[in-house]
N, CA, C and O atoms as a GROMACS GRO file, in nm:
protein
  300
    1MET      N    1   0.085  -0.117   0.000
    1MET     CA    2   0.000   0.000   0.000
    1MET      C    3   0.090   0.124   0.000
    1MET      O    4   0.190   0.130   0.071
    2LEU      N    5   0.052   0.221  -0.080
    2LEU     CA    6   0.122   0.348  -0.085
    2LEU      C    7   0.034   0.457  -0.025
    2LEU      O    8  -0.087   0.461  -0.052
    3ARG      N    9   0.092   0.544   0.054
    3ARG     CA   10   0.021   0.663   0.104
    3ARG      C   11   0.091   0.784   0.044
    3ARG      O   12   0.206   0.814   0.078
    4LEU      N   13   0.021   0.851  -0.045
    4LEU     CA   14   0.081   0.964  -0.114
    4LEU      C   15   0.056   1.094  -0.040
    4LEU      O   16  -0.047   1.111   0.026
    5LYS      N   17   0.151   1.186  -0.052
    5LYS     CA   18   0.140   1.319   0.007
    5LYS      C   19   0.111   1.418  -0.104
    5LYS      O   20   0.130   1.386  -0.221
    6PRO      N   21   0.066   1.538  -0.071
    6PRO     CA   22   0.044   1.638  -0.175
    6PRO      C   23   0.166   1.651  -0.266
    6PRO      O   24   0.279   1.664  -0.220
    7GLY      N   25   0.140   1.646  -0.397
    7GLY     CA   26   0.246   1.657  -0.496
    7GLY      C   27   0.304   1.524  -0.541
    7GLY      O   28   0.375   1.520  -0.642
    8ASP      N   29   0.275   1.415  -0.470
    8ASP     CA   30   0.324   1.283  -0.509
    8ASP      C   31   0.246   1.232  -0.630
    8ASP      O   32   0.136   1.280  -0.659
    9SER      N   33   0.303   1.133  -0.699
    9SER     CA   34   0.233   1.069  -0.810
    9SER      C   35   0.265   0.920  -0.808
    9SER      O   36   0.361   0.876  -0.746
   10VAL      N   37   0.181   0.844  -0.879
   10VAL     CA   38   0.200   0.700  -0.887
   10VAL      C   39   0.150   0.652  -1.023
   10VAL      O   40   0.057   0.711  -1.079
   11LEU      N   41   0.210   0.546  -1.076
   11LEU     CA   42   0.168   0.486  -1.201
   11LEU      C   43   0.093   0.357  -1.169
   11LEU      O   44   0.145   0.271  -1.096
   12ALA      N   45  -0.027   0.344  -1.222
   12ALA     CA   46  -0.105   0.221  -1.206
   12ALA      C   47  -0.119   0.160  -1.346
   12ALA      O   48  -0.209   0.199  -1.420
   13PRO      N   49  -0.033   0.066  -1.381
   13PRO     CA   50  -0.034   0.011  -1.517
   13PRO      C   51  -0.165  -0.059  -1.552
   13PRO      O   52  -0.234  -0.112  -1.465
   14ARG      N   53  -0.196  -0.059  -1.679
   14ARG     CA   54  -0.312  -0.130  -1.732
   14ARG      C   55  -0.298  -0.279  -1.701
   14ARG      O   56  -0.188  -0.335  -1.702
   15ASN      N   57  -0.411  -0.343  -1.672
   15ASN     CA   58  -0.419  -0.487  -1.644
   15ASN      C   59  -0.349  -0.530  -1.516
   15ASN      O   60  -0.322  -0.649  -1.499
   16VAL      N   61  -0.318  -0.438  -1.427
   16VAL     CA   62  -0.263  -0.471  -1.296
   16VAL      C   63  -0.366  -0.424  -1.193
   16VAL      O   64  -0.396  -0.305  -1.186
   17PRO      N   65  -0.421  -0.516  -1.111
   17PRO     CA   66  -0.523  -0.475  -1.013
   17PRO      C   67  -0.471  -0.365  -0.922
   17PRO      O   68  -0.359  -0.373  -0.871
   18HIS      N   69  -0.552  -0.262  -0.902
   18HIS     CA   70  -0.516  -0.152  -0.814
   18HIS      C   71  -0.644  -0.082  -0.767
   18HIS      O   72  -0.752  -0.100  -0.823
   19VAL      N   73  -0.629  -0.003  -0.664
   19VAL     CA   74  -0.741   0.071  -0.608
   19VAL      C   75  -0.686   0.199  -0.548
   19VAL      O   76  -0.567   0.208  -0.516
   20TRP      N   77  -0.772   0.299  -0.533
   20TRP     CA   78  -0.732   0.424  -0.470
   20TRP      C   79  -0.846   0.472  -0.382
   20TRP      O   80  -0.962   0.438  -0.405
   21ALA      N   81  -0.812   0.548  -0.282
   21ALA     CA   82  -0.912   0.609  -0.194
   21ALA      C   83  -0.851   0.733  -0.130
   21ALA      O   84  -0.733   0.735  -0.094
   22TYR      N   85  -0.933   0.836  -0.117
   22TYR     CA   86  -0.890   0.956  -0.044
   22TYR      C   87  -0.931   0.938   0.101
   22TYR      O   88  -1.049   0.915   0.130
   23LEU      N   89  -0.837   0.946   0.193
   23LEU     CA   90  -0.862   0.920   0.335
   23LEU      C   91  -0.853   1.044   0.422
   23LEU      O   92  -0.860   1.034   0.544
   24GLY      N   93  -0.838   1.161   0.362
   24GLY     CA   94  -0.822   1.284   0.439
   24GLY      C   95  -0.950   1.327   0.510
   24GLY      O   96  -1.060   1.284   0.475
   25GLN      N   97  -0.934   1.411   0.611
   25GLN     CA   98  -1.047   1.464   0.687
   25GLN      C   99  -1.108   1.587   0.620
   25GLN      O  100  -1.225   1.618   0.642
   26LYS      N  101  -1.030   1.657   0.540
   26LYS     CA  102  -1.076   1.776   0.470
   26LYS      C  103  -1.095   1.742   0.322
   26LYS      O  104  -1.040   1.642   0.274
   27PRO      N  105  -1.173   1.823   0.249
   27PRO     CA  106  -1.187   1.797   0.105
   27PRO      C  107  -1.050   1.794   0.037
   27PRO      O  108  -0.960   1.869   0.074
   28GLY      N  109  -1.038   1.709  -0.062
   28GLY     CA  110  -0.912   1.697  -0.133
   28GLY      C  111  -0.936   1.683  -0.282
   28GLY      O  112  -1.051   1.673  -0.327
   29ARG      N  113  -0.828   1.683  -0.359
   29ARG     CA  114  -0.837   1.668  -0.504
   29ARG      C  115  -0.734   1.567  -0.551
   29ARG      O  116  -0.626   1.554  -0.493
   30MET      N  117  -0.771   1.495  -0.657
   30MET     CA  118  -0.679   1.404  -0.721
   30MET      C  119  -0.682   1.432  -0.870
   30MET      O  120  -0.788   1.462  -0.926
   31LEU      N  121  -0.567   1.423  -0.934
   31LEU     CA  122  -0.557   1.443  -1.077
   31LEU      C  123  -0.523   1.308  -1.141
   31LEU      O  124  -0.426   1.243  -1.102
   32PHE      N  125  -0.603   1.267  -1.238
   32PHE     CA  126  -0.581   1.142  -1.309
   32PHE      C  127  -0.542   1.172  -1.453
   32PHE      O  128  -0.594   1.266  -1.513
   33ALA      N  129  -0.452   1.094  -1.508
   33ALA     CA  130  -0.416   1.104  -1.649
   33ALA      C  131  -0.420   0.964  -1.708
   33ALA      O  132  -0.360   0.871  -1.652
   34PHE      N  133  -0.489   0.948  -1.819
   34PHE     CA  134  -0.503   0.818  -1.885
   34PHE      C  135  -0.456   0.831  -2.029
   34PHE      O  136  -0.499   0.921  -2.101
   35THR      N  137  -0.369   0.740  -2.071
   35THR     CA  138  -0.321   0.740  -2.209
   35THR      C  139  -0.319   0.598  -2.261
   35THR      O  140  -0.242   0.516  -2.211
   36PRO      N  141  -0.401   0.566  -2.359
   36PRO     CA  142  -0.507   0.648  -2.417
   36PRO      C  143  -0.628   0.649  -2.326
   36PRO      O  144  -0.644   0.559  -2.243
   37ALA      N  145  -0.713   0.749  -2.339
   37ALA     CA  146  -0.829   0.763  -2.252
   37ALA      C  147  -0.929   0.650  -2.272
   37ALA      O  148  -0.986   0.600  -2.174
   38ALA      N  149  -0.952   0.607  -2.395
   38ALA     CA  150  -1.040   0.495  -2.428
   38ALA      C  151  -1.172   0.502  -2.352
   38ALA      O  152  -1.241   0.604  -2.356
   39LYS      N  153  -1.207   0.393  -2.283
   39LYS     CA  154  -1.337   0.384  -2.216
   39LYS      C  155  -1.340   0.454  -2.080
   39LYS      O  156  -1.448   0.473  -2.024
   40ILE      N  157  -1.225   0.493  -2.028
   40ILE     CA  158  -1.221   0.549  -1.892
   40ILE      C  159  -1.290   0.684  -1.884
   40ILE      O  160  -1.345   0.719  -1.779
   41GLU      N  161  -1.289   0.761  -1.992
   41GLU     CA  162  -1.355   0.891  -1.992
   41GLU      C  163  -1.505   0.874  -1.967
   41GLU      O  164  -1.563   0.946  -1.885
   42SER      N  165  -1.568   0.782  -2.037
   42SER     CA  166  -1.711   0.760  -2.016
   42SER      C  167  -1.739   0.698  -1.878
   42SER      O  168  -1.846   0.721  -1.821
   43PHE      N  169  -1.644   0.621  -1.826
   43PHE     CA  170  -1.658   0.564  -1.691
   43PHE      C  171  -1.674   0.676  -1.588
   43PHE      O  172  -1.763   0.671  -1.503
   44PHE      N  173  -1.585   0.777  -1.594
   44PHE     CA  174  -1.592   0.886  -1.498
   44PHE      C  175  -1.709   0.980  -1.525
   44PHE      O  176  -1.765   1.037  -1.431
   45GLU      N  177  -1.748   0.997  -1.650
   45GLU     CA  178  -1.868   1.077  -1.679
   45GLU      C  179  -1.990   1.013  -1.614
   45GLU      O  180  -2.073   1.082  -1.555
   46GLU      N  181  -2.001   0.882  -1.626
   46GLU     CA  182  -2.112   0.810  -1.565
   46GLU      C  183  -2.105   0.818  -1.412
   46GLU      O  184  -2.208   0.834  -1.346
   47ALA      N  185  -1.986   0.808  -1.357
   47ALA     CA  186  -1.968   0.811  -1.212
   47ALA      C  187  -2.001   0.947  -1.152
   47ALA      O  188  -2.032   0.957  -1.033
   48SER      N  189  -1.995   1.052  -1.233
   48SER     CA  190  -2.020   1.186  -1.181
   48SER      C  191  -2.168   1.220  -1.171
   48SER      O  192  -2.204   1.326  -1.119
   49LYS      N  193  -2.255   1.133  -1.221
   49LYS     CA  194  -2.399   1.158  -1.214
   49LYS      C  195  -2.446   1.140  -1.069
   49LYS      O  196  -2.396   1.053  -0.998
   50PRO      N  197  -2.542   1.222  -1.025
   50PRO     CA  198  -2.587   1.218  -0.886
   50PRO      C  199  -2.638   1.081  -0.841
   50PRO      O  200  -2.624   1.046  -0.724
   51ASP      N  201  -2.698   1.003  -0.930
   51ASP     CA  202  -2.755   0.874  -0.891
   51ASP      C  203  -2.660   0.757  -0.918
   51ASP      O  204  -2.703   0.642  -0.914
   52ALA      N  205  -2.534   0.783  -0.946
   52ALA     CA  206  -2.438   0.677  -0.980
   52ALA      C  207  -2.411   0.588  -0.858
   52ALA      O  208  -2.393   0.637  -0.747
   53LYS      N  209  -2.409   0.460  -0.883
   53LYS     CA  210  -2.370   0.363  -0.780
   53LYS      C  211  -2.219   0.338  -0.799
   53LYS      O  212  -2.178   0.267  -0.891
   54VAL      N  213  -2.142   0.396  -0.712
   54VAL     CA  214  -1.995   0.398  -0.729
   54VAL      C  215  -1.936   0.258  -0.736
   54VAL      O  216  -1.847   0.235  -0.818
   55ASN      N  217  -1.982   0.166  -0.655
   55ASN     CA  218  -1.921   0.033  -0.648
   55ASN      C  219  -1.998  -0.074  -0.724
   55ASN      O  220  -1.985  -0.192  -0.693
   56ASP      N  221  -2.078  -0.036  -0.822
   56ASP     CA  222  -2.155  -0.132  -0.902
   56ASP      C  223  -2.063  -0.204  -1.000
   56ASP      O  224  -2.014  -0.141  -1.094
   57PRO      N  225  -2.038  -0.335  -0.981
   57PRO     CA  226  -1.946  -0.408  -1.070
   57PRO      C  227  -1.988  -0.401  -1.217
   57PRO      O  228  -1.902  -0.403  -1.304
   58SER      N  229  -2.117  -0.395  -1.246
   58SER     CA  230  -2.159  -0.391  -1.386
   58SER      C  231  -2.114  -0.262  -1.454
   58SER      O  232  -2.089  -0.261  -1.575
   59ARG      N  233  -2.103  -0.153  -1.380
   59ARG     CA  234  -2.054  -0.027  -1.438
   59ARG      C  235  -1.908  -0.042  -1.479
   59ARG      O  236  -1.868   0.005  -1.586
   60PHE      N  237  -1.829  -0.106  -1.396
   60PHE     CA  238  -1.688  -0.130  -1.430
   60PHE      C  239  -1.678  -0.216  -1.555
   60PHE      O  240  -1.599  -0.187  -1.645
   61GLU      N  241  -1.759  -0.323  -1.562
   61GLU     CA  242  -1.755  -0.414  -1.676
   61GLU      C  243  -1.794  -0.343  -1.806
   61GLU      O  244  -1.735  -0.371  -1.911
   62ARG      N  245  -1.892  -0.252  -1.801
   62ARG     CA  246  -1.933  -0.178  -1.921
   62ARG      C  247  -1.818  -0.095  -1.978
   62ARG      O  248  -1.820  -0.060  -2.096
   63HIS      N  249  -1.720  -0.065  -1.895
   63HIS     CA  250  -1.609   0.020  -1.938
   63HIS      C  251  -1.476  -0.057  -1.943
   63HIS      O  252  -1.369   0.002  -1.936
   64GLY      N  253  -1.486  -0.190  -1.956
   64GLY     CA  254  -1.366  -0.272  -1.978
   64GLY      C  255  -1.283  -0.302  -1.855
   64GLY      O  256  -1.166  -0.336  -1.868
   65MET      N  257  -1.343  -0.291  -1.734
   65MET     CA  258  -1.270  -0.320  -1.611
   65MET      C  259  -1.340  -0.430  -1.535
   65MET      O  260  -1.456  -0.463  -1.563
   66LYS      N  261  -1.271  -0.488  -1.440
   66LYS     CA  262  -1.328  -0.596  -1.359
   66LYS      C  263  -1.297  -0.570  -1.212
   66LYS      O  264  -1.183  -0.542  -1.176
   67VAL      N  265  -1.399  -0.579  -1.127
   67VAL     CA  266  -1.380  -0.566  -0.983
   67VAL      C  267  -1.330  -0.700  -0.931
   67VAL      O  268  -1.394  -0.803  -0.952
   68VAL      N  269  -1.213  -0.700  -0.864
   68VAL     CA  270  -1.153  -0.824  -0.819
   68VAL      C  271  -1.148  -0.838  -0.667
   68VAL      O  272  -1.096  -0.937  -0.616
   69GLY      N  273  -1.200  -0.742  -0.595
   69GLY     CA  274  -1.199  -0.750  -0.449
   69GLY      C  275  -1.320  -0.680  -0.391
   69GLY      O  276  -1.403  -0.629  -0.465
   70PRO      N  277  -1.332  -0.678  -0.260
   70PRO     CA  278  -1.446  -0.611  -0.197
   70PRO      C  279  -1.436  -0.460  -0.213
   70PRO      O  280  -1.326  -0.406  -0.227
   71PRO      N  281  -1.551  -0.390  -0.212
   71PRO     CA  282  -1.546  -0.244  -0.224
   71PRO      C  283  -1.479  -0.180  -0.103
   71PRO      O  284  -1.487  -0.233   0.008
   72LEU      N  285  -1.414  -0.067  -0.125
   72LEU     CA  286  -1.352   0.005  -0.014
   72LEU      C  287  -1.456   0.080   0.068
   72LEU      O  288  -1.445   0.087   0.191
   73LEU      N  289  -1.557   0.134   0.002
   73LEU     CA  290  -1.660   0.213   0.068
   73LEU      C  291  -1.797   0.168   0.021
   73LEU      O  292  -1.811   0.118  -0.091
   74ASP      N  293  -1.896   0.186   0.105
   74ASP     CA  294  -2.033   0.157   0.063
   74ASP      C  295  -2.078   0.263  -0.036
   74ASP      O  296  -2.041   0.380  -0.022
   75SER      N  297  -2.158   0.223  -0.134
   75SER     CA  298  -2.209   0.319  -0.231
   75SER      C  299  -2.352   0.357  -0.198
   75SER      O  300  -2.412   0.437  -0.268
   0.00000   0.00000   0.00000
């Protein structure tokens, strides 16, 4: 497990299981970069909708991903 500080970065390669979570007490921001963007852009567009179920495995599958462990947070 990695705990990043402000300004840190990490590479999460394609096809390698990984997860992220913001654990701070105050609001925070994360910057993501995807190359190529492919299906991930529509994944986050869908996730930003007010009624989105964040941990719905079918949403991940629709965008070419697979949930391989338990959710970090309840949706």
